[in-house]
N, C-alpha and C positions, 0 to 999 in steps of 0.2 A: 589506393587506400584513401581514407578520409579522417579528418580530425575535428570536424565541426559539423553541427546540425543547426539549421535555422528553423525556428518555430514561429509561426505567425498566429497571433491571437486577435480575433475580431473585436471582442468586447468582454468586459468583466463587470458583473453586478453583484452587490451585496443585497441579500434578501433577508429581512428580519422575520420574526414570528408572525407579524401581521401582514406579511407579504409586501411591505413597502420596499421599494427598490432604490438603491443608491449606486450610481455609476462610479467606476474606479478608473482613474487616468492611467493610460497605457504608455510604456516607454517606446520611443523610436517608432512611432506609428504601429505598434504592436509586434514589431520584429524582434525576436529574442534569439541570440546566438548561444547554443548549448555546447559545452565542451566535455565530451566523454573523457574518461581516464585513459589517455593514450590513443593511438591510432586504431582504426578498425577497417576491416577489409570486406568488400562486397564481391562474392564469388558466384559463378554460375551454379545453378541447381542446389543452392544452399538456403535453408530457411534462416532468416535473420530477423530478430525482433528488436525494436527500440523501446526500451522501458523508461517511462518518464515518471518522476515522482515530484509533484509540485507541493511544497510545504506552504500552505495558504497562511498559516499563522505567522510565518516569518517573511512572507512576500508582500503582504498588504499593510501599508503604513498610513496612519492618520496624520495629515499635515495640519489641518485645523478643522473646526467643526464641519462635519459632513463633507470633508474633502479628503479623499483617499487616493493614494498612488500605488501602483504596482511596481515593486522592485523584485523581480521574480527570483525565488530560490528554487531552482529546478535541478534535480539530480538526474543524470541520464546514464543508463547502462545499455550496452550493446550486447545482446544475447545471441549466440550461435545455437545451433541445434543441440550442442552438447551441454549448454548451460541450462540451469533451472530457472533462477530468478523468482519473481513473485508469482503467486497463483494467477492463472489466466482463466477467464470464463468464456466458453464458446457456446452460445445459444444456436440452435438449429433444429433440423429434422433428421431422423434416421433414414438412410438410403438403403443400407443392407446390413445384415448381421452375420458374423462368422463365429459360431460358438466353439468350433474346434480350436481356433487361435485366440479366443477371448477378445475379439475386436468387433467394431462396427464402423461403418462409414457415415460421417456426419456432414450434411450439407449445411454449412454454417451461415448465419446471418451476418457475421462479422466478428472480429476479435475485440474483446473488451478487457478492461482490467478488473480488479476485485470490486471496484466501484462501477456500477452499471453505466454504460455509455451508449452513444449512438452506434447502430449497426447498419451498414449500407453497402456491404460488399459480399457477394456470394462466393463461396469457395468450398472445396471438399477436403475433409481431414479424416485420416484413419485414426480412430480413437481406440487405444489399448487399455484394458483394465489391469493388465499385468497380474501380479500376485496379491496386490493390496487394494486395488480399486474396488469400489462398491457402488451399486445402483440402488437409489432410493426411489420407491414407487409412489404413486399418488396417495397411498394410505400412510405414508411416512415411515414405512418399513423397508428393509432390504428386499430386493427382488432379483431373480436370476436373469442372466443375459439372454437366455432362451425365450424369456417372456417379453423381451423388448421387441416391439413390432415396427415394421416399416411405416414411415410417415409420422411416427410419434414425435411430437415436439419435446426436446430435452435441452438441458444445460449441462455441458461437460465442464468440470473444473479440474485443472491440473497444470501440466507443463508441456511445452513443445520438447521433442526429444529427437535423437538420432533415429533414422529408419525411414521407411516409406520411400517413395520415389519422387521425381521432380514435379509430378503433377498432384501427388497426394501426400502432404507432410504428415508425420506421425505425431500424435498427441497422447501423452501418458496421463490418464485421468485418475485422480484420487477419489473423485465422487462424480456420479452422474445423477441428475435430478429429473424425475419424470413426474409432471403434475404442476400444480399451482403453488410453487414455492416462492416465498417472498423473503425480504431481508428484515430481520428483527434486530434493532440496535438498542442496547441498554447497558446498565451497570449491574454487576453481580451483587446480589444480596445474600444468596445462599449458594455456596460453591459445591461442586459435585463430589469432591474428594477423589481419591485414587480410583475407586471402583464404582463410583456413584452412577445411578441411572437417571439423574435429573439435576437441574440447576434452576435457580430463579434469578430473574433480572427485573429491574425497574426500567421500563421502556421510556421513549422520548415523550410520551404522554403522561408520564408519572404513574403508570399502572404496573402493578406487579404481575409478571408473567412466569408461570412455571413451565419449564421446557423439558420434554422427555428425551432422554439420550439412549440411543442404541449402542450396543457394544462395538458396532462397526463405525459409529460416527467419528469422522476424523477431526482432529484439533490442529490448528496451525497458527503461527504468529503472522503478523502482517508482512514479514520479509520472506514468507514462503517456506519457513522451516517448521517441520512437524514438532508438536509438543504433546504432552500427555494431559489428560483431564485433571490430573493431580496438580498441574501447574496453574490452574485457574484459582484465583483467590477473590475474596470479597473486595469490592471496590474497582475491579478491573472492568474496562469497557470492552464489550463483545459485539461482533456482527455475526448473526446466526442465520443460516438459511433454514427456513421453517415452513411447514405446511400444517394447517389446522384441520383436524378430522374429528368430528363429534366432540367438539370443545376441548380436544387435547392438542397441544402444540408439540409437534415432533421436529427434531433437529436433524438435518442431513449433514451439516458442516458447521464448525465453530471457528471463528478467527478472532484473535485478540491482538491488540497493539499496546506497546508500552504507554504508560501514562504521560501526561503533558510534563515537559521539563520546565524548570525555573529559568529565568532569563536575567541578564545583567547587561547594561549598556553604559558606555562611558568613553573616555579618552585615555589611551595608554600613557602613563607617566614614566614608568620604569619597566624595562624588560630585563629580568635577571635569569640566572641559569635554571632555577627551579620554579619560578613563578613570574607573574606580571602584576603590576599595580595599576589600578584604574582610578581616574578622577571621575566620580559620578555625582549625580545631583545631591546625594546624601553624604558625600565625602569620599575619602580614599578607601579603596577596597582591593584586597589581594585576591588573585585567582590562580589556581593551579590546574594543569592539564590532567585529565584522566588518561589512562594508559592508551586508550584507543581514540584520543582526540584528533579531530581533523580541522583543517584551516582553509578558508575560502576568501577570495577577493570578490566582493559583491559590487558589480558595476550597475549602471542604469539598466542595461539590458543583457548583462553577461554574468556568469558565475564561473570562476576559475579556481581550481584547487591550488593552494600554495603551501609553503612549509612554515614552521615556527620561526625559522631563521630569518624570514622576511618581515617579521613584526618589527615595528619601529615606534619609538616614543612619539606621541602626537597623533597616532592612528586612532580614528574613531571606530569603535568595535561594538559588536553585539555578541554576547556569549550565551550559550544554552547548556544547561546541565543541572547541577544540584546545589541549592543554596546551603550555606553553612547553618547547622543547628545551633551552634554556640557563637555568640557575638565575638568578633575578632578572628574567627577561623576563616580560611579562604574558601571562596566559591570554587567548586569543582566543575570544570566545563568539558563537554564532549564535542562541542562544535563552536568555532570562533569565526565570525564574519568580519572582515575589514571592509568598511564602506569606502568605496572609491570616490 
């Protein structure tokens, strides 16, 4: 068994809109120790995935003008074949198609996360469409598995699952994209409603984009949980896999994440049973834990989960959650980081 993973980072740069680059200082020569929640086991013939979630907003700190340091807030989950986790993207080419079993073999270019990454390792995966998986063709519309041809470049999006053999892991696809799909990121200006067939976003170039939705277009949150199109509201940020055909933008998949949380920093002055008091730059502030609040000890190159009972007066902390709407009310936090 194992209880720690070491991640080595070569460099980190901040790039602004004008492509000016600023280097970020790394901790401990770029070596970061990650602490999964409990032990994990490596067994023969089992697919094991290491899921990393780097929160850049909480990890990069401004020391002084143009001087940034990385104090990494990295959450790690170890996923066995029985776990789902977040959506995984598998780009590759079709090797063979089995219409009787609703599967095809994908020669993948490498496993990446929801955010596109480098692919440099060949491997074969048995992709299953199951009962809910859908293939979107180059025209932006659903297509049949029987129409999928060998050597076609595709991107399968879904989860690793139980099944397959030791040489061919099984992958449950929620969507397979065939064609020149790209990622459209934007903020919702017109929501689709429960049964709507379109939505509108303002993209990163401040352009309004109307997006056509098929009845089979899947909707997920960024934690890999399915949601309905009725959950999409004006102001939400979306990442949409789209293809443009004859000036119409078609969506194959829609992913949304919760909005940015408020933050509060200071030094703990009092730890009481129901709340804590912080000394901040603007004075004393009370803070109460949300029902699902979690606590972490943030070291120079480590992140360790702790309990509320370990909080002490004098601790320097960062809180993330929801600021009070009424002056005098407490800040409600979902995450608390104690700076080591």
